[in-house]
C-alpha positions, 0 to 999 in steps of 0.5 A: 919887615914892617908887615912882619911888624905889624902883626907883631904889634896886633899879638901884643896887643891888650886886643885886636878887632877881628872880623868873621866871615864863613858862607855854609853849604846853604850859600845864602850869602856871607856872614860878616862878624867885627869883634872885640877878641882879648886874651887867649886861649880858656883867657878868652874874651868875646864881643860881638860889635856889629853882624850882618848878612850879606846874602849872595846875588842869584847869578854869584850863587850859580855860580858857585852851584856849578862847582858845588859837591860835583865829581866832574866841573869845569877846571877853569870856573873853578880857578877863576872863583878862586880869584873871584869869590876872595875879591867879592868877600873882599868888596863886602866887607868893605861894604859893611865896613862902610855902613858901620861907618868903622875904618878899615884902617881900624881892622886888625884881623879878616878870618875867612872860611871861604867857600866849600867847593867839595868835602872829601873825608876819607872815610866818605872816598874811600881811596886807601892810597889818599888822605882827607881832603876839603877846598874852600876857595877865595884867595886870602891874597885877594880878599887883602890886596881888596881891603888892604887888612890882614887877613887869615884863611884856609882855616882846615888844610892844617887840622887836615894835616895833623891827622883831621877832617878839617871838620868841625872847626867848631870845636875850638872857639866852641872849647875856647868861649862856651866851657863852662866848670860844673856843667857839660854842655851840647853846642848843637849848629845846625847849617847846611850840616849838622854837628854838634861839640860836646864840652866837659864839666870839667873844663878839660881840653882833652876830654872835648868831642866834636862831629857831624851828625848827618843832614842839618838842611842842605836836603829840606832847603833843596826841597822847599825850592824844588817844589815850592819856590822858597829858599827855606821852610820858615818856621816848619810851616811846610812840614807842620802841614805834612805827615811822616813816612816811616818805609822812607825814613827807614831808607834815608837812615840806612846809610854806613856813614850814620853806622860810623864810628867818630868822629866824622864828617859828612856833606851834600857830596853824599846828603842831596836830592838823588840820595833822597830819590833813590831813598823812596825807590828803594823804599817804593814810595817815590808818590811821597807829597812835597808836604809829607817829604818835608814831614819826613826829612826834617824827622831824618835830621831830628832822628839823624841828631838826636841818635848822635848825641846819646851815643856819646853822652851817660845818661846818668848825667845832667846835659844842657844843649845850644842850639844854632845855625838854620834849624835852631830855627825851625820849631818843628825840627827843634820840637822833634830832638826835644822829644827824643832828649827829654833830660837835656835842657834846651836854648839858645846860643845867644843865652851864651851871648853870641847870636846862634846866627853869628856862632861859626863867623864869630868862631873863624875870630876866635881860631884867628886870633889863636892863630897869632896869639895864642896854640897853646891850650893841648887837646891831648891825643882825641881824633878829630881835634888836633893841638894845632894852631890853623889858618894862612896869613896874607898880608896886603902889600 
């Protein structure tokens, strides 16, 4: 009863301090955003008090890679990692609070995305008797017990249960925080996989749209690591010194995902090093030099992003594109996108008050806020955006 009463008081409070957590497919670390949130729905107001990325140790990253986006794994290791990641993420939160001189008792909620290890929408797995599915590990009970803070986690399952594909979930926070009357906005996030949210100037929730577009940074990071022993192509410098290989680019774009109807989702289960190597064999470009390969992969991400956006816009309308995620820091990738969307105004989400690197962690704080205080926004019957509250609640005791 005490824990339910505490949650009720949090829900009734004028504002809440919520820590949003996000770790994406790049496996670079845990994004931690301490947010002050008030209101709900379109009345939501949010301030980011603190933000940092806690880098993963190489051994921790390798542990996750051993089960990441693989059909065949050590099931015992997956089971152990679910508890281990929950505990480790909890400790990372406590370390951040200690650094920020904030007591855990001052935090109302943790909103934990968890670590995606496999994403399997029906359009991808093709098994008629099975639904959309996705799996994020990092148990919420372990995190709540470690931190002493009520934790909301496992957001994607309700989305799937209600007919969605479990992604992209950014659409909900994007709409509540960033929609603006009389301005058509495209919020483009370029993590490992790229996705965008369309926010109409009408502010009508049933017109909001979201979809994955294909690779963002996942292939760029994989081959930068393979050939140059660097985690990513800083400032796009490696790609900038190469030349685009047209035959390889055409082979990379020759996949049914790009012709599939919207909304759709994907992941490194499809777009990985093997995918590129198969495209090289098909196009006879196995001898492509490393710099040229990165130049081609950068163009591949840019073209599939821009072509996806073009499929849903009205060319007579004006749009502003706000970029976030690691790809927003790659000037070559951004240059290619801008070339293909010449009539778009382009800016960073920092212009909207949230740093691009913090955006996904912040949006999960918004989802947690809706779980306890909101849930009244009607997104209509548009596919991919079911009108549901998401997240499972774990109490510390």
